[in-house]
C-alpha positions as CSV (number, residue, x, y, z in Angstrom):
1,M,28.4,-48.5,101.4
2,N,28.1,-51.6,100.5
3,Q,23.9,-52.6,99.9
4,Q,22.6,-55.4,101.9
5,K,22.0,-57.9,100.0
6,N,19.0,-60.1,99.6
7,K,18.0,-62.9,101.8
8,C,16.6,-66.6,100.7
9,I,15.6,-69.6,102.7
10,I,15.8,-72.7,99.2
11,S,14.6,-76.5,101.2
12,G,15.5,-79.6,98.6
13,T,18.8,-77.9,96.9
14,S,20.4,-81.4,96.6
15,G,17.6,-82.2,94.0
16,F,17.6,-80.7,90.2
17,V,15.5,-77.9,90.5
18,G,16.8,-76.8,94.2
19,S,20.2,-76.9,93.0
20,H,19.3,-75.1,89.8
21,I,17.0,-72.4,91.4
22,K,19.7,-72.2,94.6
23,S,22.3,-71.0,91.9
24,C,20.1,-68.6,89.9
25,F,19.7,-66.4,93.4
26,L,23.1,-66.8,94.6
27,K,24.3,-65.5,90.6
28,N,22.0,-63.1,91.3
29,E,23.8,-62.0,94.3
30,W,21.6,-63.1,97.1
31,E,22.5,-64.5,100.4
32,V,21.4,-68.1,100.7
33,Y,20.8,-70.5,103.1
34,E,19.9,-73.9,102.3
35,L,17.4,-76.6,104.3
36,K,19.4,-79.7,104.9
37,H,18.5,-83.0,105.9
38,T,22.3,-83.9,106.3
39,V,24.6,-81.3,107.5
40,Q,27.8,-83.5,107.5
41,N,30.3,-83.0,110.1
42,G,32.9,-80.6,108.1
43,N,29.7,-78.1,107.5
44,L,28.5,-77.6,111.0
45,N,29.8,-73.8,110.9
46,N,28.6,-73.0,107.6
47,K,25.8,-70.7,108.9
48,N,24.4,-70.9,105.7
49,L,23.7,-74.5,105.9
50,I,20.5,-75.4,108.3
51,P,19.4,-78.8,109.3
52,Y,16.3,-79.7,108.7
53,S,13.8,-82.6,108.0
54,L,10.5,-82.8,106.7
55,E,9.7,-84.8,109.7
56,D,10.7,-83.1,112.4
57,G,9.5,-79.1,111.4
58,I,11.7,-76.0,112.4
59,D,11.6,-72.8,114.1
60,N,10.3,-70.1,112.7
61,K,13.1,-67.7,114.2
62,I,15.0,-69.4,111.3
63,F,12.9,-66.5,109.2
64,Q,14.3,-63.7,110.9
65,N,15.6,-61.4,108.3
66,I,14.6,-63.2,105.2
67,D,12.8,-62.3,102.1
68,A,12.0,-65.7,100.6
69,L,11.1,-68.8,101.3
70,I,11.6,-71.1,98.0
71,H,9.9,-74.7,99.1
72,C,11.3,-77.6,96.6
73,A,12.0,-80.3,98.8
74,Y,10.0,-84.2,99.1
75,D,11.1,-87.2,100.0
76,F,10.8,-89.8,97.3
77,K,11.4,-92.8,99.9
78,Q,8.2,-92.4,101.0
79,T,6.0,-94.3,98.9
80,K,2.7,-95.4,101.0
81,W,0.1,-92.8,100.9
82,N,0.1,-92.4,105.2
83,D,3.9,-92.3,105.0
84,I,3.8,-89.5,102.1
85,F,0.5,-87.8,103.6
86,N,3.0,-87.3,107.3
87,V,6.3,-86.8,105.7
88,N,5.3,-84.5,103.1
89,V,2.2,-82.9,103.6
90,N,2.6,-82.5,107.1
91,G,6.0,-81.7,106.8
92,S,5.1,-79.2,103.8
93,I,2.6,-77.5,105.9
94,K,4.3,-76.7,109.0
95,L,7.0,-75.3,107.3
96,L,5.3,-73.3,105.0
97,R,3.3,-71.9,108.4
98,A,5.9,-71.5,110.3
99,A,7.4,-69.1,107.7
100,K,4.4,-67.4,107.5
101,S,4.0,-67.0,111.1
102,A,7.1,-65.5,110.9
103,G,5.9,-63.3,109.2
104,L,7.6,-63.8,105.8
105,Q,6.1,-62.0,102.7
106,K,7.5,-63.7,99.6
107,I,7.5,-68.0,99.9
108,I,6.9,-69.8,97.4
109,F,5.9,-73.4,96.9
110,I,7.1,-75.4,94.1
111,S,4.6,-78.1,93.2
112,S,3.9,-80.2,89.9
113,I,1.2,-80.0,86.8
114,A,1.2,-83.3,88.3
115,A,-1.6,-82.1,90.9
116,F,-4.8,-81.0,89.9
117,D,-9.0,-81.8,91.3
118,N,-9.1,-85.7,90.6
119,C,-5.4,-86.5,89.8
120,K,-4.4,-90.2,90.6
121,S,-0.7,-90.1,91.6
122,M,0.0,-90.2,95.2
123,Y,2.3,-87.8,94.4
124,G,0.0,-85.2,92.4
125,R,-2.0,-85.9,95.5
126,A,0.0,-84.8,98.1
127,K,1.4,-81.9,96.1
128,L,-2.2,-80.9,95.2
129,E,-2.8,-80.7,99.8
130,I,-0.1,-78.6,100.3
131,E,-0.9,-76.2,97.3
132,K,-4.3,-75.7,99.4
133,E,-2.1,-74.7,102.9
134,A,-0.1,-72.5,100.6
135,L,-3.0,-71.2,98.6
136,R,-4.8,-70.5,102.4
137,I,-2.0,-68.5,103.6
138,G,-1.1,-66.3,100.2
139,A,2.0,-68.3,99.2
140,I,2.7,-68.0,95.3
141,V,2.0,-71.9,94.1
142,I,4.4,-72.9,90.8
143,R,3.5,-76.0,88.8
144,P,6.0,-76.7,86.7
145,G,5.8,-79.1,83.9
146,L,8.3,-82.1,82.9
147,V,11.8,-80.7,83.6
148,Y,14.5,-80.5,81.1
149,G,17.8,-79.5,81.0
150,Q,22.1,-80.3,81.7
151,N,22.1,-83.6,83.8
152,P,18.2,-83.6,84.7
153,G,17.3,-85.4,87.2
154,G,13.4,-87.2,88.1
155,M,10.9,-88.3,85.2
156,F,12.9,-86.5,82.4
157,G,16.6,-87.8,83.7
158,A,15.3,-91.4,83.1
159,L,13.6,-90.8,79.5
160,N,17.1,-89.4,78.9
161,K,18.8,-92.1,79.9
162,I,16.6,-94.6,78.2
163,T,17.1,-93.1,74.5
164,S,20.8,-93.5,75.4
165,V,21.7,-96.7,75.9
166,F,19.0,-99.2,74.8
167,P,18.3,-99.7,71.0
168,V,14.6,-100.9,71.8
169,I,12.1,-98.5,74.0
170,P,8.5,-99.5,75.5
171,V,6.3,-97.5,75.1
172,I,2.8,-97.6,76.7
173,G,-0.1,-97.5,74.9
174,N,0.0,-95.3,71.6
175,G,2.7,-92.9,73.1
176,N,0.2,-90.6,72.0
177,N,-0.2,-88.7,75.8
178,P,0.5,-84.9,76.3
179,M,3.4,-84.4,77.8
180,F,4.3,-80.4,79.2
181,L,7.9,-79.1,79.5
182,I,9.8,-76.5,81.4
183,H,13.9,-76.3,80.8
184,I,15.0,-75.2,83.9
185,E,16.5,-71.6,83.3
186,D,13.3,-70.8,82.6
187,L,11.7,-71.8,85.9
188,C,14.8,-70.4,87.9
189,K,13.7,-67.0,86.2
190,L,10.6,-67.2,86.6
191,V,11.2,-68.6,90.6
192,Y,14.0,-65.7,91.0
193,K,11.6,-62.3,89.4
194,L,8.7,-63.1,91.9
195,S,10.9,-63.5,94.7
196,A,12.4,-60.4,93.3
197,D,8.9,-58.7,93.4
198,E,9.4,-58.4,89.4
199,I,6.1,-60.2,88.3
200,K,3.3,-59.3,90.6
201,N,2.2,-62.2,92.8
202,P,-0.5,-64.4,91.2
203,S,-4.3,-64.9,92.6
204,N,-4.1,-68.9,91.8
205,Y,-1.5,-71.5,90.9
206,I,1.3,-70.6,87.7
207,I,1.2,-73.4,85.3
208,A,4.8,-73.5,84.0
209,A,5.4,-74.8,81.0
210,H,5.3,-74.7,77.4
211,E,1.9,-74.4,76.0
212,K,2.5,-76.1,73.2
213,G,2.7,-79.7,74.3
214,K,4.4,-82.8,73.0
215,T,3.0,-86.2,72.9
216,F,5.7,-88.6,74.9
217,R,7.1,-90.2,71.5
218,D,8.1,-86.5,70.5
219,V,9.8,-86.4,73.8
220,L,11.5,-89.6,73.1
221,D,12.4,-88.8,69.2
222,I,13.7,-85.3,69.6
223,L,15.9,-87.4,72.8
224,L,17.2,-90.1,70.1
225,N,17.7,-87.4,67.4
226,S,19.7,-85.0,70.1
227,K,21.9,-87.8,70.3
228,G,22.0,-89.1,67.1
229,R,20.9,-92.4,68.0
230,K,17.6,-94.4,66.7
231,A,15.6,-96.6,68.4
232,L,13.0,-99.4,67.8
233,Y,9.2,-98.7,69.3
234,I,7.6,-101.7,71.0
235,P,4.1,-100.9,72.0
236,I,3.1,-102.7,75.7
237,P,0.6,-102.8,77.6
238,Y,0.1,-100.3,80.6
239,S,-0.8,-102.8,83.2
240,L,2.4,-104.5,81.9
241,V,4.5,-102.2,82.7
242,F,3.3,-100.6,85.9
243,T,3.4,-104.5,86.9
244,M,7.2,-104.4,86.2
245,L,7.4,-101.4,88.5
246,K,5.5,-102.7,91.1
247,V,8.2,-105.8,91.0
248,V,10.8,-103.7,90.5
249,E,9.7,-101.7,94.0
250,S,9.1,-104.7,95.7
251,L,12.6,-106.1,96.4
252,G,13.8,-102.2,97.6
253,L,15.5,-101.1,94.3
254,Q,15.2,-97.5,93.6
255,I,14.9,-96.2,90.7
256,R,14.3,-93.0,88.5
257,F,10.9,-93.9,86.6
258,R,8.2,-95.5,89.2
259,S,5.0,-97.1,89.2
260,D,3.5,-93.1,90.4
261,S,5.2,-92.1,87.8
262,L,3.8,-94.1,85.3
263,I,0.3,-93.0,86.9
264,S,1.4,-89.0,86.7
265,M,2.0,-89.3,82.9
266,M,-1.1,-91.2,81.6
267,N,-3.7,-89.4,84.2
268,Y,-2.4,-85.5,83.3
269,D,-4.3,-82.6,83.3
270,P,-7.1,-82.4,80.4
271,N,-7.4,-79.3,80.9
272,P,-4.3,-77.3,81.9
273,H,-4.8,-73.5,82.8
274,F,-1.8,-71.6,81.1
275,N,-1.1,-67.6,82.7
276,S,-0.4,-66.2,80.0
277,E,0.3,-62.6,81.6
278,I,2.7,-63.9,83.6
279,L,4.7,-66.3,81.2
280,K,4.7,-63.3,78.6
281,S,7.3,-62.2,81.9
282,I,9.0,-65.6,81.0
283,P,9.5,-66.3,77.7
284,I,9.7,-70.1,77.8
285,R,11.6,-72.4,74.8
286,E,9.8,-74.7,73.4
287,F,11.3,-78.1,73.6
288,N,13.3,-78.9,70.7
289,I,16.7,-79.8,70.0
290,Q,18.2,-76.6,69.7
291,N,17.0,-75.5,73.1
292,L,17.5,-79.2,74.5
293,K,20.7,-78.7,74.3
294,S,21.4,-75.1,75.3
């Protein structure tokens, strides 16, 4: 007699983190349902794809017979605070509450290390607002550091592309701002073990990153060395970079590295609290050339 598969619902599977989390659960033989903003006509009969948008909310009936929800979705198209709050914050809260009202015991919210008290970026502030509700209803909150791996997305993807192409790289200030990183596979293992009850639920958020931080220049050096390349670093004032990014955004151009990303990078958590007990269960590899290529 075949054992019934565990089932999970994942939002944001079109993104780098969400897609890898989906693959991790499939490899562990879970049945995965995806909350998709766009369900193509050819997939209308695919019962594992659930039409969903952060704006519209969702019926809590979808959580019947589900073992876990992993919420990764975030709409980066929203650039004004009111829109970010209405779509990402309120939309996420509605989703988390729907899962809780259905009696779902395992709810995981993928936040960000950019979220902390008095953070300045809109992205960090939005994630922090969602965290408050997630923790209130008993969900697990994970704050990943800068996520890297093969074919990366987000900020790391932008840095990877810059070091692949440009012989001259602008460095904001002295480039000594700290960055904490995590390999996508290590993040997926953490999410999976929490979902499968292989790790006890924490009472507070988890910062998922290697405790030994790297400076911005360290990250650039490692990326360049991994490609056998060299580049000239040119110090450039923060205000100039910020203004340039705002101009590009005002033209409606979509770029990986946004002005709000720069705010996150330059205004970091001065005292990140790592849950050593939980991170012992998931040995997080340090960011270096060998691990970058693994």
